[in-house]
PyMOL commands that place a pseudoatom at each C-alpha (Angstrom):
pseudoatom trace, name=CA, resn=UNK, resi=1, chain=A, elem=C, hetatm=0, pos=[111.503, 25.606, 125.487]
pseudoatom trace, name=CA, resn=UNK, resi=2, chain=A, elem=C, hetatm=0, pos=[108.285, 27.034, 124.242]
pseudoatom trace, name=CA, resn=UNK, resi=3, chain=A, elem=C, hetatm=0, pos=[108.072, 28.968, 121.039]
pseudoatom trace, name=CA, resn=UNK, resi=4, chain=A, elem=C, hetatm=0, pos=[106.575, 32.430, 120.781]
pseudoatom trace, name=CA, resn=UNK, resi=5, chain=A, elem=C, hetatm=0, pos=[103.004, 32.380, 119.500]
pseudoatom trace, name=CA, resn=UNK, resi=6, chain=A, elem=C, hetatm=0, pos=[101.866, 35.265, 117.311]
pseudoatom trace, name=CA, resn=UNK, resi=7, chain=A, elem=C, hetatm=0, pos=[98.582, 37.106, 117.672]
pseudoatom trace, name=CA, resn=UNK, resi=8, chain=A, elem=C, hetatm=0, pos=[96.674, 36.164, 114.507]
pseudoatom trace, name=CA, resn=UNK, resi=9, chain=A, elem=C, hetatm=0, pos=[93.139, 37.274, 115.363]
pseudoatom trace, name=CA, resn=UNK, resi=10, chain=A, elem=C, hetatm=0, pos=[93.370, 40.639, 113.502]
pseudoatom trace, name=CA, resn=UNK, resi=11, chain=A, elem=C, hetatm=0, pos=[94.664, 38.827, 110.424]
pseudoatom trace, name=CA, resn=UNK, resi=12, chain=A, elem=C, hetatm=0, pos=[91.809, 36.311, 110.408]
pseudoatom trace, name=CA, resn=UNK, resi=13, chain=A, elem=C, hetatm=0, pos=[89.058, 38.812, 111.227]
pseudoatom trace, name=CA, resn=UNK, resi=14, chain=A, elem=C, hetatm=0, pos=[86.558, 39.290, 108.413]
pseudoatom trace, name=CA, resn=UNK, resi=15, chain=A, elem=C, hetatm=0, pos=[86.233, 42.894, 107.260]
pseudoatom trace, name=CA, resn=UNK, resi=16, chain=A, elem=C, hetatm=0, pos=[83.236, 44.366, 105.447]
pseudoatom trace, name=CA, resn=UNK, resi=17, chain=A, elem=C, hetatm=0, pos=[83.999, 46.106, 102.136]
pseudoatom trace, name=CA, resn=UNK, resi=18, chain=A, elem=C, hetatm=0, pos=[81.603, 48.278, 100.143]
pseudoatom trace, name=CA, resn=UNK, resi=19, chain=A, elem=C, hetatm=0, pos=[82.161, 48.707, 96.413]
pseudoatom trace, name=CA, resn=UNK, resi=20, chain=A, elem=C, hetatm=0, pos=[80.040, 50.767, 94.047]
pseudoatom trace, name=CA, resn=UNK, resi=21, chain=A, elem=C, hetatm=0, pos=[79.515, 49.127, 90.643]
pseudoatom trace, name=CA, resn=UNK, resi=22, chain=A, elem=C, hetatm=0, pos=[78.526, 52.441, 89.046]
pseudoatom trace, name=CA, resn=UNK, resi=23, chain=A, elem=C, hetatm=0, pos=[80.215, 52.702, 85.623]
pseudoatom trace, name=CA, resn=UNK, resi=24, chain=A, elem=C, hetatm=0, pos=[82.517, 49.712, 86.306]
pseudoatom trace, name=CA, resn=UNK, resi=25, chain=A, elem=C, hetatm=0, pos=[83.452, 47.093, 83.724]
pseudoatom trace, name=CA, resn=UNK, resi=26, chain=A, elem=C, hetatm=0, pos=[81.972, 43.732, 84.720]
pseudoatom trace, name=CA, resn=UNK, resi=27, chain=A, elem=C, hetatm=0, pos=[85.102, 41.582, 84.379]
pseudoatom trace, name=CA, resn=UNK, resi=28, chain=A, elem=C, hetatm=0, pos=[87.412, 43.981, 86.206]
pseudoatom trace, name=CA, resn=UNK, resi=29, chain=A, elem=C, hetatm=0, pos=[84.904, 44.390, 89.014]
pseudoatom trace, name=CA, resn=UNK, resi=30, chain=A, elem=C, hetatm=0, pos=[84.419, 40.613, 89.307]
pseudoatom trace, name=CA, resn=UNK, resi=31, chain=A, elem=C, hetatm=0, pos=[88.162, 39.995, 89.673]
pseudoatom trace, name=CA, resn=UNK, resi=32, chain=A, elem=C, hetatm=0, pos=[88.392, 42.479, 92.552]
pseudoatom trace, name=CA, resn=UNK, resi=33, chain=A, elem=C, hetatm=0, pos=[85.345, 40.922, 94.232]
pseudoatom trace, name=CA, resn=UNK, resi=34, chain=A, elem=C, hetatm=0, pos=[86.651, 37.356, 93.839]
pseudoatom trace, name=CA, resn=UNK, resi=35, chain=A, elem=C, hetatm=0, pos=[90.020, 38.378, 95.272]
pseudoatom trace, name=CA, resn=UNK, resi=36, chain=A, elem=C, hetatm=0, pos=[88.386, 39.917, 98.354]
pseudoatom trace, name=CA, resn=UNK, resi=37, chain=A, elem=C, hetatm=0, pos=[86.047, 36.939, 98.859]
pseudoatom trace, name=CA, resn=UNK, resi=38, chain=A, elem=C, hetatm=0, pos=[88.954, 34.468, 98.722]
pseudoatom trace, name=CA, resn=UNK, resi=39, chain=A, elem=C, hetatm=0, pos=[91.166, 36.548, 101.009]
pseudoatom trace, name=CA, resn=UNK, resi=40, chain=A, elem=C, hetatm=0, pos=[94.077, 36.805, 98.581]
pseudoatom trace, name=CA, resn=UNK, resi=41, chain=A, elem=C, hetatm=0, pos=[94.776, 40.324, 99.819]
pseudoatom trace, name=CA, resn=UNK, resi=42, chain=A, elem=C, hetatm=0, pos=[95.667, 38.974, 103.286]
pseudoatom trace, name=CA, resn=UNK, resi=43, chain=A, elem=C, hetatm=0, pos=[99.118, 37.700, 104.266]
pseudoatom trace, name=CA, resn=UNK, resi=44, chain=A, elem=C, hetatm=0, pos=[97.631, 34.520, 105.768]
pseudoatom trace, name=CA, resn=UNK, resi=45, chain=A, elem=C, hetatm=0, pos=[95.924, 33.390, 102.535]
pseudoatom trace, name=CA, resn=UNK, resi=46, chain=A, elem=C, hetatm=0, pos=[95.841, 29.654, 101.936]
pseudoatom trace, name=CA, resn=UNK, resi=47, chain=A, elem=C, hetatm=0, pos=[93.758, 27.972, 99.201]
pseudoatom trace, name=CA, resn=UNK, resi=48, chain=A, elem=C, hetatm=0, pos=[92.282, 25.432, 101.629]
pseudoatom trace, name=CA, resn=UNK, resi=49, chain=A, elem=C, hetatm=0, pos=[91.316, 28.013, 104.272]
pseudoatom trace, name=CA, resn=UNK, resi=50, chain=A, elem=C, hetatm=0, pos=[88.320, 30.303, 104.090]
pseudoatom trace, name=CA, resn=UNK, resi=51, chain=A, elem=C, hetatm=0, pos=[89.832, 33.624, 105.206]
pseudoatom trace, name=CA, resn=UNK, resi=52, chain=A, elem=C, hetatm=0, pos=[88.002, 36.012, 102.862]
pseudoatom trace, name=CA, resn=UNK, resi=53, chain=A, elem=C, hetatm=0, pos=[85.976, 39.083, 103.751]
pseudoatom trace, name=CA, resn=UNK, resi=54, chain=A, elem=C, hetatm=0, pos=[82.389, 40.232, 103.302]
pseudoatom trace, name=CA, resn=UNK, resi=55, chain=A, elem=C, hetatm=0, pos=[81.739, 42.359, 100.213]
pseudoatom trace, name=CA, resn=UNK, resi=56, chain=A, elem=C, hetatm=0, pos=[78.719, 44.616, 99.653]
pseudoatom trace, name=CA, resn=UNK, resi=57, chain=A, elem=C, hetatm=0, pos=[78.215, 45.784, 96.050]
pseudoatom trace, name=CA, resn=UNK, resi=58, chain=A, elem=C, hetatm=0, pos=[75.924, 48.749, 95.432]
pseudoatom trace, name=CA, resn=UNK, resi=59, chain=A, elem=C, hetatm=0, pos=[74.512, 50.219, 92.192]
pseudoatom trace, name=CA, resn=UNK, resi=60, chain=A, elem=C, hetatm=0, pos=[74.569, 46.814, 90.460]
pseudoatom trace, name=CA, resn=UNK, resi=61, chain=A, elem=C, hetatm=0, pos=[72.157, 47.986, 87.773]
pseudoatom trace, name=CA, resn=UNK, resi=62, chain=A, elem=C, hetatm=0, pos=[74.581, 50.691, 86.606]
pseudoatom trace, name=CA, resn=UNK, resi=63, chain=A, elem=C, hetatm=0, pos=[77.302, 48.390, 85.254]
pseudoatom trace, name=CA, resn=UNK, resi=64, chain=A, elem=C, hetatm=0, pos=[79.174, 49.508, 82.166]
pseudoatom trace, name=CA, resn=UNK, resi=65, chain=A, elem=C, hetatm=0, pos=[78.504, 46.912, 79.470]
pseudoatom trace, name=CA, resn=UNK, resi=66, chain=A, elem=C, hetatm=0, pos=[79.250, 47.549, 75.809]
pseudoatom trace, name=CA, resn=UNK, resi=67, chain=A, elem=C, hetatm=0, pos=[76.739, 46.798, 73.069]
pseudoatom trace, name=CA, resn=UNK, resi=68, chain=A, elem=C, hetatm=0, pos=[78.450, 43.565, 71.985]
pseudoatom trace, name=CA, resn=UNK, resi=69, chain=A, elem=C, hetatm=0, pos=[78.255, 42.139, 75.508]
pseudoatom trace, name=CA, resn=UNK, resi=70, chain=A, elem=C, hetatm=0, pos=[74.596, 43.145, 75.876]
pseudoatom trace, name=CA, resn=UNK, resi=71, chain=A, elem=C, hetatm=0, pos=[73.613, 41.456, 72.583]
pseudoatom trace, name=CA, resn=UNK, resi=72, chain=A, elem=C, hetatm=0, pos=[75.683, 38.303, 73.038]
pseudoatom trace, name=CA, resn=UNK, resi=73, chain=A, elem=C, hetatm=0, pos=[73.538, 35.160, 73.055]
pseudoatom trace, name=CA, resn=UNK, resi=74, chain=A, elem=C, hetatm=0, pos=[74.006, 32.831, 76.015]
pseudoatom trace, name=CA, resn=UNK, resi=75, chain=A, elem=C, hetatm=0, pos=[72.800, 29.243, 75.721]
pseudoatom trace, name=CA, resn=UNK, resi=76, chain=A, elem=C, hetatm=0, pos=[72.063, 26.414, 78.114]
pseudoatom trace, name=CA, resn=UNK, resi=77, chain=A, elem=C, hetatm=0, pos=[70.685, 22.983, 77.363]
pseudoatom trace, name=CA, resn=UNK, resi=78, chain=A, elem=C, hetatm=0, pos=[68.706, 20.899, 79.840]
pseudoatom trace, name=CA, resn=UNK, resi=79, chain=A, elem=C, hetatm=0, pos=[69.601, 17.626, 78.139]
pseudoatom trace, name=CA, resn=UNK, resi=80, chain=A, elem=C, hetatm=0, pos=[65.987, 16.952, 77.171]
pseudoatom trace, name=CA, resn=UNK, resi=81, chain=A, elem=C, hetatm=0, pos=[64.533, 17.248, 73.660]
pseudoatom trace, name=CA, resn=UNK, resi=82, chain=A, elem=C, hetatm=0, pos=[63.654, 20.864, 72.963]
pseudoatom trace, name=CA, resn=UNK, resi=83, chain=A, elem=C, hetatm=0, pos=[65.477, 21.975, 76.090]
pseudoatom trace, name=CA, resn=UNK, resi=84, chain=A, elem=C, hetatm=0, pos=[67.733, 24.609, 74.524]
pseudoatom trace, name=CA, resn=UNK, resi=85, chain=A, elem=C, hetatm=0, pos=[67.400, 27.916, 76.369]
pseudoatom trace, name=CA, resn=UNK, resi=86, chain=A, elem=C, hetatm=0, pos=[68.748, 31.127, 74.809]
pseudoatom trace, name=CA, resn=UNK, resi=87, chain=A, elem=C, hetatm=0, pos=[68.958, 34.610, 76.270]
pseudoatom trace, name=CA, resn=UNK, resi=88, chain=A, elem=C, hetatm=0, pos=[70.961, 37.803, 75.891]
pseudoatom trace, name=CA, resn=UNK, resi=89, chain=A, elem=C, hetatm=0, pos=[72.657, 39.838, 78.598]
pseudoatom trace, name=CA, resn=UNK, resi=90, chain=A, elem=C, hetatm=0, pos=[70.140, 42.641, 77.999]
pseudoatom trace, name=CA, resn=UNK, resi=91, chain=A, elem=C, hetatm=0, pos=[67.218, 40.265, 78.723]
pseudoatom trace, name=CA, resn=UNK, resi=92, chain=A, elem=C, hetatm=0, pos=[69.031, 38.922, 81.772]
pseudoatom trace, name=CA, resn=UNK, resi=93, chain=A, elem=C, hetatm=0, pos=[69.630, 42.426, 83.163]
pseudoatom trace, name=CA, resn=UNK, resi=94, chain=A, elem=C, hetatm=0, pos=[65.953, 43.321, 82.671]
pseudoatom trace, name=CA, resn=UNK, resi=95, chain=A, elem=C, hetatm=0, pos=[64.644, 40.082, 84.165]
pseudoatom trace, name=CA, resn=UNK, resi=96, chain=A, elem=C, hetatm=0, pos=[67.059, 39.395, 87.046]
pseudoatom trace, name=CA, resn=UNK, resi=97, chain=A, elem=C, hetatm=0, pos=[68.901, 42.700, 87.495]
pseudoatom trace, name=CA, resn=UNK, resi=98, chain=A, elem=C, hetatm=0, pos=[72.583, 43.531, 87.659]
pseudoatom trace, name=CA, resn=UNK, resi=99, chain=A, elem=C, hetatm=0, pos=[73.095, 41.689, 90.935]
pseudoatom trace, name=CA, resn=UNK, resi=100, chain=A, elem=C, hetatm=0, pos=[72.513, 38.296, 89.286]
pseudoatom trace, name=CA, resn=UNK, resi=101, chain=A, elem=C, hetatm=0, pos=[74.959, 39.178, 86.501]
pseudoatom trace, name=CA, resn=UNK, resi=102, chain=A, elem=C, hetatm=0, pos=[77.663, 40.191, 88.995]
pseudoatom trace, name=CA, resn=UNK, resi=103, chain=A, elem=C, hetatm=0, pos=[77.054, 37.107, 91.140]
pseudoatom trace, name=CA, resn=UNK, resi=104, chain=A, elem=C, hetatm=0, pos=[77.358, 34.854, 88.061]
pseudoatom trace, name=CA, resn=UNK, resi=105, chain=A, elem=C, hetatm=0, pos=[80.601, 36.532, 86.954]
pseudoatom trace, name=CA, resn=UNK, resi=106, chain=A, elem=C, hetatm=0, pos=[82.157, 36.255, 90.426]
pseudoatom trace, name=CA, resn=UNK, resi=107, chain=A, elem=C, hetatm=0, pos=[81.042, 32.622, 90.759]
pseudoatom trace, name=CA, resn=UNK, resi=108, chain=A, elem=C, hetatm=0, pos=[82.891, 31.826, 87.543]
pseudoatom trace, name=CA, resn=UNK, resi=109, chain=A, elem=C, hetatm=0, pos=[86.098, 33.335, 88.953]
pseudoatom trace, name=CA, resn=UNK, resi=110, chain=A, elem=C, hetatm=0, pos=[86.045, 31.489, 92.270]
pseudoatom trace, name=CA, resn=UNK, resi=111, chain=A, elem=C, hetatm=0, pos=[87.688, 28.060, 92.517]
pseudoatom trace, name=CA, resn=UNK, resi=112, chain=A, elem=C, hetatm=0, pos=[85.301, 25.155, 92.040]
pseudoatom trace, name=CA, resn=UNK, resi=113, chain=A, elem=C, hetatm=0, pos=[85.630, 23.520, 95.457]
pseudoatom trace, name=CA, resn=UNK, resi=114, chain=A, elem=C, hetatm=0, pos=[83.735, 23.125, 98.729]
pseudoatom trace, name=CA, resn=UNK, resi=115, chain=A, elem=C, hetatm=0, pos=[84.443, 26.690, 99.823]
pseudoatom trace, name=CA, resn=UNK, resi=116, chain=A, elem=C, hetatm=0, pos=[82.771, 28.252, 96.786]
pseudoatom trace, name=CA, resn=UNK, resi=117, chain=A, elem=C, hetatm=0, pos=[79.205, 28.465, 98.133]
pseudoatom trace, name=CA, resn=UNK, resi=118, chain=A, elem=C, hetatm=0, pos=[80.372, 29.783, 101.503]
pseudoatom trace, name=CA, resn=UNK, resi=119, chain=A, elem=C, hetatm=0, pos=[82.362, 32.504, 99.755]
pseudoatom trace, name=CA, resn=UNK, resi=120, chain=A, elem=C, hetatm=0, pos=[79.431, 33.447, 97.527]
pseudoatom trace, name=CA, resn=UNK, resi=121, chain=A, elem=C, hetatm=0, pos=[77.207, 33.801, 100.605]
pseudoatom trace, name=CA, resn=UNK, resi=122, chain=A, elem=C, hetatm=0, pos=[79.477, 36.626, 101.758]
pseudoatom trace, name=CA, resn=UNK, resi=123, chain=A, elem=C, hetatm=0, pos=[78.809, 38.566, 98.527]
pseudoatom trace, name=CA, resn=UNK, resi=124, chain=A, elem=C, hetatm=0, pos=[75.871, 40.948, 99.005]
pseudoatom trace, name=CA, resn=UNK, resi=125, chain=A, elem=C, hetatm=0, pos=[74.610, 42.716, 95.853]
pseudoatom trace, name=CA, resn=UNK, resi=126, chain=A, elem=C, hetatm=0, pos=[72.103, 45.593, 95.788]
pseudoatom trace, name=CA, resn=UNK, resi=127, chain=A, elem=C, hetatm=0, pos=[70.596, 47.545, 92.886]
pseudoatom trace, name=CA, resn=UNK, resi=128, chain=A, elem=C, hetatm=0, pos=[70.597, 50.879, 94.725]
pseudoatom trace, name=CA, resn=UNK, resi=129, chain=A, elem=C, hetatm=0, pos=[72.760, 52.603, 97.317]
pseudoatom trace, name=CA, resn=UNK, resi=130, chain=A, elem=C, hetatm=0, pos=[70.633, 51.574, 100.311]
pseudoatom trace, name=CA, resn=UNK, resi=131, chain=A, elem=C, hetatm=0, pos=[71.488, 48.328, 102.089]
pseudoatom trace, name=CA, resn=UNK, resi=132, chain=A, elem=C, hetatm=0, pos=[71.056, 46.928, 105.625]
pseudoatom trace, name=CA, resn=UNK, resi=133, chain=A, elem=C, hetatm=0, pos=[74.804, 46.427, 106.201]
pseudoatom trace, name=CA, resn=UNK, resi=134, chain=A, elem=C, hetatm=0, pos=[75.708, 50.132, 106.478]
pseudoatom trace, name=CA, resn=UNK, resi=135, chain=A, elem=C, hetatm=0, pos=[76.868, 49.815, 110.115]
pseudoatom trace, name=CA, resn=UNK, resi=136, chain=A, elem=C, hetatm=0, pos=[79.178, 46.886, 109.329]
pseudoatom trace, name=CA, resn=UNK, resi=137, chain=A, elem=C, hetatm=0, pos=[81.176, 48.586, 106.548]
pseudoatom trace, name=CA, resn=UNK, resi=138, chain=A, elem=C, hetatm=0, pos=[84.826, 49.071, 107.476]
pseudoatom trace, name=CA, resn=UNK, resi=139, chain=A, elem=C, hetatm=0, pos=[86.337, 49.817, 104.055]
pseudoatom trace, name=CA, resn=UNK, resi=140, chain=A, elem=C, hetatm=0, pos=[84.832, 51.807, 101.228]
pseudoatom trace, name=CA, resn=UNK, resi=141, chain=A, elem=C, hetatm=0, pos=[86.314, 51.197, 97.766]
pseudoatom trace, name=CA, resn=UNK, resi=142, chain=A, elem=C, hetatm=0, pos=[86.279, 53.949, 95.179]
pseudoatom trace, name=CA, resn=UNK, resi=143, chain=A, elem=C, hetatm=0, pos=[87.389, 54.032, 91.573]
pseudoatom trace, name=CA, resn=UNK, resi=144, chain=A, elem=C, hetatm=0, pos=[89.360, 56.835, 90.005]
pseudoatom trace, name=CA, resn=UNK, resi=145, chain=A, elem=C, hetatm=0, pos=[91.162, 54.991, 87.244]
pseudoatom trace, name=CA, resn=UNK, resi=146, chain=A, elem=C, hetatm=0, pos=[92.367, 52.381, 89.739]
pseudoatom trace, name=CA, resn=UNK, resi=147, chain=A, elem=C, hetatm=0, pos=[90.809, 50.644, 92.722]
pseudoatom trace, name=CA, resn=UNK, resi=148, chain=A, elem=C, hetatm=0, pos=[91.690, 52.390, 95.955]
pseudoatom trace, name=CA, resn=UNK, resi=149, chain=A, elem=C, hetatm=0, pos=[90.638, 51.447, 99.449]
pseudoatom trace, name=CA, resn=UNK, resi=150, chain=A, elem=C, hetatm=0, pos=[89.390, 54.360, 101.503]
pseudoatom trace, name=CA, resn=UNK, resi=151, chain=A, elem=C, hetatm=0, pos=[88.961, 53.799, 105.230]
pseudoatom trace, name=CA, resn=UNK, resi=152, chain=A, elem=C, hetatm=0, pos=[85.437, 54.566, 106.322]
pseudoatom trace, name=CA, resn=UNK, resi=153, chain=A, elem=C, hetatm=0, pos=[84.377, 55.178, 109.922]
for i in range(1, 153): cmd.bond("trace and resi %d" % i, "trace and resi %d" % (i + 1))
show_as sticks, trace
zoom trace
């Protein structure tokens, strides 16, 4: 006897989400983005399978960062003599923009495995509201105290 096979294509299809980072806290935004990129919101989630969606983040330069976070000193050492590099979040936002800050925060929340780079490639960050993926967007996320998914045609 043969067993009944389910139709799993809609569950594995990759959706496109658009999220505005305007006035959002960096850590809370990064957790939502990492969850969507991994596919944890889907019933077929498995840690070894790449079932996540595409995420487009707009208004990356308008993140809500408090003064302590902006003045915090980040350090990195190259391992060579005199290779200590120091910078603050404020300098980083001016030099690289908010998209690099969001990408770095999300990268820290993704699991460190072979799927990490592939998941990060599906994260598209833009400083303004204009982006080339407007036709692909299937879900528009808005914030009003909590994250809510609004269907967008």
